[in-house]
N, C-alpha and C positions, 0 to 999 in steps of 0.2 A: 503493500499500499504506500503510495507516495504520501508526501508531506501534505500536499493540497487535498488529496482524498481523505487523509485523517482529519483535517479540519471540517470536513463535510459530514462526518459521522462521529456520534458521541455515544459512548457507552453509557447507559443510565444505571444509577444505584438501585438497589432493591427496594428502598422507600420510594423513589421516584416512580419506579414501575407500578407499586401499589397505589400510589396517588393517581396515575393515569388509568389504571383499571377501576378505581373508584369513581372516576368521572365518566368512564365510557358505559354505555347501557348495553352495547351488543357486541358480539364477538363469534368466533368460529371454534367449534368443539371438535377436536380430531380423535377418533377412535380406531381401532382395529376390529374388524369383524371377520372372524376367521381369519384368512391370509391377506385380506383386502382392507386398505385404509379407507375411511369414509369421514366426511366433514358436514357438520350441522351448523347452520347459523342459529345463535340462541341470544335471548337477553337475559341479563344477569344482575345480581347486586354483589357487593363485596361486604361480607359480615366478618369484621377483624381482619384475618388474613385468610380467608376462605372466600371462594367463588360460590354462590348459590344460584341454581336455576330451577324452573319448574318445567315438568314434562309430562306426557302422556305415557302408558305402557307401550312399549314397541322396541324397534331396533336401537334407538339412541339410548333409552334408559338401559337396556340389557347390555348393550356393549360399554357403556360408561361404567356401571357398577359390577360387571362381571369380568372385564378385562383386566390385563396386568397394569394399565395405566392409561392416562389421557394426556392430551395437550390442548390448551386453550390459548387463543391468539386474538389480540385485539389491536388495531392500528388506526391511524388517523393521517390525513393529508390535507395540509392547508396551503392550496396553491397560492393564495394571496400572499402569504408570508414566506413562501418557498421552505416550508418546514414540514417534515412527515415524521411519524415515530410508530414503532411496533414493539408490542410487549407479548412474550411468549411464556406461559406458565405450564410446567410440567408436572404432573402429580397423580394423585389417586382420587377417584370418585366413590362416593357411597350415597346410598339413598338414606334420608332421614326417616327415623321410625318412631323413636320414643315420643311419649307425649308431651315432654318439655322441648324436644327438637321440633316437633311439628307446631306448637303453640308459638315458638320463636320465629320459625319461619313464617307463619302465617302474618306476624307482625312487621316483616320485612316489605318494603315497598317494591314488590315485584309482582308485575302483572303481565301474564301471557300476551302474545301479539294476536293469537286468534282466540275465538270464542270458546274454545274446549276449557274444560275445567281444570285440567293439569294438576292434579291433586298429588302428584309426586314430586318431592323436592330432593334435590341431588346437591350435595357439597363436595367441592373439589378442594382438596388440601395439597397445597404446594411442596413439592421436593425441591423445585428449582424455579427461580423467576429470573428472566432476563430481559433486557430492553435496549433498543438503540434509537436515537434521534437522527434523523438525516436532514441536512441542510441541502435542499435540492436546487437552490439557485445561489451560486457562489457569491453573488453580490449582496446577499442578506447576511 
């Protein structure tokens, strides 16, 4: 990487990554289904240092909680300022089941995009969080 390229890319701290995850409302959940990867767009909230989302029974729920791990990616591009960023979280997902977990999840400001009830709450606990900010316009 040249010095000019290094100026255009900034590694983000873990705290900066969590700040961006907290401000974002949507991202992409990556799972493995058998030997094939799949990606699902979801909306989320950050609860402490955990990503929480709602879903219906099906492929997304089964692959997320039964698989060996998940990845979650959030990004943003601001063309007017010439800045973009990307945060990737890798970890484990589990469905929330206890009365206390469900009551807490119901209090989160988490509303599904479609009209389905989506009574299943999933929490992703991070093993690793990384992020980068890109200055896409060298004049900025």
